[in-house]
C-alpha positions in Angstrom: 16.2 6.1 16.0 15.6 2.5 16.3 16.7 0.8 12.9 16.2 -3.0 12.0 17.0 -4.9 9.2 15.2 -8.4 8.3 15.5 -10.4 5.1 12.8 -13.3 4.2 12.8 -15.7 1.5 9.7 -16.9 1.5 6.2 -15.4 1.4 5.3 -18.1 4.5 8.7 -16.1 5.9 7.1 -12.8 5.0 3.6 -13.6 6.8 5.6 -14.9 10.0 7.7 -11.3 10.2 4.3 -9.3 9.3 2.7 -11.7 12.8 5.4 -10.8 14.8 5.8 -6.9 13.6 2.0 -6.4 14.6 2.3 -7.7 17.9 4.4 -4.4 18.4 1.9 -2.0 17.5 -0.2 0.2 19.5 -2.9 2.9 18.7 -1.8 5.8 16.8 0.8 4.2 15.1 1.6 4.9 11.3 3.5 2.5 9.0 5.4 4.5 6.1 5.7 1.4 3.4 8.0 2.5 0.8 9.5 0.2 -2.0 8.8 -0.2 -6.4 5.6 -1.7 -7.7 5.4 -4.8 -6.8 7.9 -5.3 -3.9 5.3 -6.2 -1.2 3.9 -3.2 0.3 0.3 -4.4 0.0 0.8 -7.8 0.6 2.7 -7.0 3.8 -0.4 -4.7 4.9 -2.5 -8.0 3.9 -0.5 -10.0 6.3 -0.2 -7.3 9.4 -4.0 -6.0 9.1 -4.8 -10.1 9.3 -3.0 -10.7 12.9 -4.9 -7.3 13.6 -8.2 -9.0 13.2 -9.3 -7.7 9.4 -10.7 -10.1 7.0 -8.0 -11.3 4.6 -10.9 -10.4 2.0 -10.7 -6.8 2.7 -7.2 -6.0 2.4 -6.8 -4.8 -1.0 -4.6 -1.8 -2.7 -6.6 0.9 -2.1 -5.3 2.3 -5.3 -7.7 3.3 -6.9 -9.7 5.3 -4.2 -6.4 6.1 -2.3 -7.7 5.1 1.0 -9.3 2.1 3.1 -10.7 2.1 6.0 -11.3 -1.4 8.5 -12.5 -3.2 11.5 -10.0 -4.5 13.3 -10.7 -6.5 16.7 -9.2 -3.9 18.6 -7.9 -0.9 16.2 -9.4 0.5 13.4 -6.8 0.0 10.6 -6.5 2.8 8.3 -4.8 1.9 4.3 -3.8 4.5 2.4 -2.2 4.3 -1.3 -0.6 7.4 -3.3 0.8 6.1 -6.0 -1.7 7.5 -8.2 -0.8 10.9 -6.7 0.8 13.8 -8.7 1.8 15.8 -5.6 1.9 16.7 -2.0 -1.7 19.3 -3.0 -3.4 16.7 -4.0 -2.7 14.3 -2.0 -3.4 16.8 0.8 -7.0 16.6 -0.1 -7.6 13.3 1.0 -7.3 14.2 4.6 -4.7 11.9 6.1 -4.8 14.0 9.4 -8.4 13.1 10.1 -7.5 9.5 9.6 -4.8 9.4 12.4 -6.1 8.9 15.8 -5.2 7.0 19.2 -7.5 3.5 17.9 -6.0 3.5 14.4 -3.1 1.9 13.1 -2.5 4.0 9.3 -0.9 1.9 6.0 0.6 4.7 4.2 2.1 3.2 0.5 4.3 5.5 -0.9 4.7 7.5 1.3 7.8 8.5 0.1 5.9 10.4 -2.0 4.1 12.6 0.9 7.2 13.2 3.0 5.7 17.2 4.5 2.9 15.2 5.4 3.8 12.3 7.3 3.8 12.7 11.2 6.9 13.1 13.0 6.1 9.6 15.0 5.9 6.9 12.3 7.5 3.4 11.5 8.9 3.4 7.9 9.6 0.1 6.3 11.7 0.4 3.1 11.0 -3.0 1.0 13.6 -4.3 -1.4 13.1 -6.8 -4.0 15.5 -9.5 -3.9 14.3 -12.0 -6.6 11.5 -14.1 -6.2 9.7 -14.0 -3.2 13.2 -13.0 -1.5 12.9 -9.4 0.2 14.7 -7.2 2.3 12.6 -5.0 5.3 14.4 -2.2 6.3 12.7 -0.6 9.4 12.9 2.4 11.1 10.8 4.5 14.7 11.1 7.5 14.0 11.6 9.4 16.1 
């Protein structure tokens, strides 16, 4: 398991981090985002997806529909948000497995709510709000 810790102090630095991070992604990658409400999970997803060729206006929080699918230049980008689910059983009906393929990059916000449904191979980013626009990203690539 590889681990990296990154601190950004502005939205601009978050975008720069996202652009560098996106360049390392390959088809089939699953990015699990964990953090408190307002920590920046959707902003980070938006910035990474933009780098992958998804139009900026398309990336909004899928909280009320749980899942959105976007066409990027090279990959389809899946964006899940499990904030409103009550339990993993409810999440199973959303068919996460069906969305995962080698032609997609998948983002899962609130991934800590569905631990048994996550693929073994994944990238987890824990986001901690350090005040203002300052954030800490703890990135783990598993296994």
